[in-house]
N, C-alpha and C positions, 0 to 999 in steps of 0.2 A: 251347618257347621261342618267343615272338612276335617278329616282325621290326618294326623301326621304320619307320613310314610317313613319307615326305617328299614334300610337294606338288611338282609339276613347276615348275622354274625355267628360264628361257631363258638359256643360257650365251653364245650369240652372237646379237646383234640381227638380226632378220629384216629383209630389205629387198626392195623391188620389183625385178623384173627384166623385161626385154623382149628378145625374140629375133625374128628374121625367120622367116617361114614357110620350113620346110625345114631350119632349124638345129636342132641337138641342144640339149636342155635338161637340166640336172642340178640338182635341188632338194636342199638340205641344211639340216637343222635340228639344232642342238646344244642338247640339254636334259638336265637332271639331274632325278632323282626316283626314288622307290622306292614301289611297283614301277616298273620302267622305263616311261615314258609311251609310249602308242601315238600315232603321228603320222599324220594323214590329211590329205593335200593336196587342195584343191578348186579347180576352175575353173568359174565360172558355176554354183555350187552343185552340181557333179557331182564325185564323188571321182575323183582321178587314179590311174592304175595304171601300173606299170613297163611300158615298151614299148621297141622298138628305138630310138626317138628321145627317150625320156623315162626318166631314171634318178632314182629317189627313194631317198634315204638318210636 
């Protein structure tokens, strides 16, 4: 039995955010799709990774 593919769609509009140095940042993206889309966040063309001060969901 084959699964139905569904292209990714943005559920919640993305928006710019600014923080001051030393503040914590939480990035969130709400997307639908099948298979579940993989989300990669970038800053200055460098992929971001979870850290003590950065939470990616």
